[in-house]
C-alpha positions as CSV (number, residue, x, y, z in Angstrom):
1,M,-18.3,10.1,14.3
2,L,-17.4,8.4,17.6
3,E,-17.7,5.0,15.9
4,K,-15.2,6.0,13.2
5,I,-12.7,7.2,15.9
6,I,-13.1,3.9,17.8
7,E,-12.8,1.9,14.6
8,N,-9.6,3.9,13.6
9,F,-8.1,3.3,17.1
10,I,-8.8,-0.4,17.0
11,L,-7.4,-0.8,13.4
12,N,-4.3,1.3,14.2
13,F,-3.8,0.2,17.8
14,K,0.0,-0.5,17.4
15,K,0.6,2.9,15.8
16,Y,-1.0,4.7,18.8
17,L,0.7,2.4,21.3
18,Y,4.2,2.9,19.9
19,A,3.6,6.6,19.5
20,I,2.8,6.9,23.2
21,L,5.7,4.6,24.1
22,G,8.0,6.8,22.0
23,L,6.7,9.9,23.7
24,V,7.3,8.5,27.1
25,I,10.8,7.3,26.3
26,G,11.6,10.7,24.7
27,V,10.4,12.6,27.8
28,L,12.5,10.2,30.0
29,L,15.6,10.8,27.9
30,V,15.2,14.5,28.1
31,E,14.4,14.6,31.8
32,Y,16.7,12.0,33.2
33,G,19.4,11.2,30.6
34,M,20.5,8.0,28.9
35,L,21.6,5.9,31.8
36,K,18.8,6.7,34.1
37,T,16.3,6.0,31.3
38,I,17.8,2.7,30.5
39,F,17.6,1.8,34.2
40,I,14.0,2.8,34.4
41,L,13.1,0.8,31.3
42,F,15.0,-2.2,32.7
43,L,13.1,-2.1,35.9
44,A,9.8,-1.7,34.0
45,F,10.7,-4.8,31.9
46,I,11.5,-6.8,35.1
47,G,8.1,-5.7,36.6
48,F,6.4,-6.7,33.3
49,K,8.0,-10.2,33.5
50,L,7.3,-10.7,37.2
51,G,3.6,-9.8,36.5
52,D,3.3,-12.5,33.8
53,R,1.4,-15.6,35.1
54,D,3.5,-18.1,33.2
55,F,6.7,-16.6,34.5
56,Q,5.4,-16.7,38.1
57,E,4.5,-20.3,37.7
58,K,7.9,-21.2,36.3
59,L,9.6,-19.2,39.1
60,K,7.5,-20.9,41.8
61,K,8.4,-24.4,40.4
62,Q,12.1,-23.5,40.3
63,I,12.1,-22.2,43.8
64,L,10.3,-25.2,45.1
65,N,12.7,-27.6,43.3
66,R,15.7,-25.8,44.7
67,L,14.3,-25.9,48.2
68,K,13.6,-29.6,48.0
69,D,17.3,-30.3,47.1
């Protein structure tokens, strides 16, 4: 029984992920309104990008290049 649940979750991971994401966005819209929700999602996206290793390396290189000039 548990194996089937885990298998179903793995096979339909995107469905569950987007369902949870839709729920979170819906709650944010109801609780805070459109503009505040957009702002929260924008900050979450910035945090996601800053946490990416490739982006961090590119950012470090750009900062070092600008400091050398």
